C-alpha positions in Angstrom: 49.2 -123.6 55.4 50.4 -126.0 52.6 53.3 -123.6 51.9 54.4 -123.7 55.5 54.1 -127.5 55.6 56.2 -127.8 52.4 58.7 -125.4 53.8 59.2 -127.6 56.9 59.4 -130.8 54.8 62.0 -129.1 52.6 64.0 -127.9 55.6 63.9 -131.3 57.3 65.2 -133.0 54.1 68.0 -130.4 53.8 69.1 -130.7 57.4 68.9 -134.5 57.2 71.1 -134.6 54.1 73.7 -132.3 55.7 73.7 -134.4 58.9 74.4 -137.6 56.9 77.3 -136.0 55.0 79.1 -134.5 57.9 78.6 -136.7 60.9 80.8 -139.8 60.8 79.7 -143.0 62.4 82.1 -145.1 64.5 81.5 -148.0 62.1 82.6 -146.5 58.8 82.7 -149.8 56.9 82.2 -149.3 53.2 83.1 -145.6 53.1 86.1 -144.7 51.1 88.7 -141.9 51.6 87.5 -138.6 50.2 89.3 -137.3 47.1 90.9 -133.9 48.0 94.0 -132.3 46.6 96.5 -131.5 49.4 100.2 -130.7 49.4 103.1 -132.5 51.2 105.6 -130.5 53.2 107.7 -129.9 50.0 104.6 -128.4 48.3 104.0 -131.4 46.0 100.4 -132.1 45.2 98.9 -135.3 46.6 95.4 -136.6 46.0 94.1 -138.2 49.2 92.1 -140.9 47.4 95.2 -142.1 45.5 98.0 -142.4 48.1 99.5 -145.4 46.2 100.4 -147.6 49.2 100.3 -151.4 48.9 99.3 -152.1 52.5 96.8 -150.6 54.9 97.0 -146.9 55.6 96.5 -145.0 58.9 95.3 -141.4 58.3 95.8 -139.3 61.4 94.5 -135.7 61.6 96.6 -133.6 63.9 97.9 -130.1 64.6 101.0 -128.5 66.2 98.8 -126.9 68.8 97.1 -130.2 69.8 99.0 -132.0 72.7 97.0 -135.3 72.4 97.7 -135.4 68.7 101.4 -135.1 69.2 101.4 -137.6 72.0 99.6 -140.1 69.8 101.9 -139.7 66.8 105.0 -139.7 69.0 103.8 -142.9 70.7 103.2 -144.6 67.4 106.6 -143.5 66.1 108.2 -145.8 68.8 106.4 -148.9 67.3 105.9 -147.7 63.7 108.8 -149.6 62.2 107.6 -152.9 63.8 104.0 -152.2 62.6 105.3 -151.7 59.1 107.3 -154.9 59.2 104.3 -156.9 60.5 101.5 -155.4 58.5 102.9 -153.3 55.7 101.1 -150.2 57.1 101.9 -146.6 56.1 100.9 -143.6 58.2 99.7 -140.3 56.7 99.7 -137.5 59.2 97.4 -134.7 58.0 98.1 -131.4 59.6 95.1 -129.2 60.0 97.2 -126.2 61.0 95.9 -123.0 59.4 97.9 -120.2 57.6 99.0 -118.8 61.0 100.6 -122.0 62.3 101.4 -124.1 59.2 105.1 -122.9 59.3 105.5 -124.7 62.6 104.7 -128.1 61.0 108.1 -128.8 59.3 110.0 -127.7 62.3 108.0 -130.0 64.6 108.0 -133.0 62.3 111.8 -132.7 61.5 112.6 -132.2 65.2 110.7 -135.4 66.2 112.1 -137.4 63.2 108.7 -138.5 62.0 109.0 -140.8 59.0 105.3 -140.4 58.1 104.0 -138.8 55.0 102.9 -135.4 56.2 100.1 -133.6 54.3 98.9 -130.0 54.8 95.2 -129.4 55.0 95.4 -125.6 55.8 91.9 -124.9 54.5 90.3 -127.9 56.2 88.9 -129.3 52.9 90.0 -132.9 53.7 89.0 -132.6 57.3 85.5 -131.6 56.3 85.2 -134.2 53.6 86.2 -136.9 56.1 83.7 -135.6 58.7 86.4 -134.8 61.2 85.1 -132.4 63.9 88.1 -132.3 66.2 91.6 -133.7 66.4 93.2 -136.1 66.9 91.1 -138.2 64.6 92.5 -141.5 63.2 91.2 -143.6 60.4 92.4 -147.1 59.3 92.0 -147.8 55.6 92.2 -151.3 54.1 93.9 -152.1 50.8 90.7 -151.6 48.9 90.6 -148.0 50.1 87.7 -148.6 52.5 87.6 -147.1 56.0 87.5 -150.0 58.5 88.2 -148.2 61.7 87.8 -144.6 63.1 88.8 -143.2 66.4 88.5 -139.7 67.9 90.7 -138.2 70.6 93.7 -140.0 72.3 94.4 -141.6 75.6 97.5 -143.7 76.4 96.8 -147.3 75.1 94.6 -146.2 72.2 97.5 -147.2 69.9 97.1 -150.8 71.1 93.5 -150.8 69.9 94.7 -149.4 66.5 97.4 -152.1 66.4 94.8 -154.8 67.1 92.7 -153.5 64.1 95.9 -153.5 62.0 96.5 -157.2 62.9 92.9 -158.1 61.9 93.6 -156.6 58.4 96.9 -158.4 58.1 95.2 -161.7 58.8 92.8 -161.3 55.8 
């Protein structure tokens, strides 16, 4: 009987630790960006924990097959230059396209004229490390590398909420 009780305790601790690591909370204050080695569209290595920007960073997980993802990033493109001027923000669009669809990424990005840094997460390592379950998923990172805002999915107007969060960072 003791063995069964210990087995259940051990199982509960194991499941609990996995749940804490993989389920992100809406309030991610204090968490930092996971360190994962990805590649940009030119094949250059980029460590996600060391993006090297001076201002805040938006990290947006997306895919070529995800219509809401593309709507969000195309909507932000219309105001991105203004956001950069006002807040110093940089946007990093992390494609979660796999081996089958990754070749569509440069064609789509270049066709839309995105000025964002595009990173390729074909194996989903960064996606898992950041606790992203589905796309689009957007994070706002302050200048200390801390996650200050997280949003999943996209509906028209969500970019305004993101902009308000950006303005709060710019005031500090």
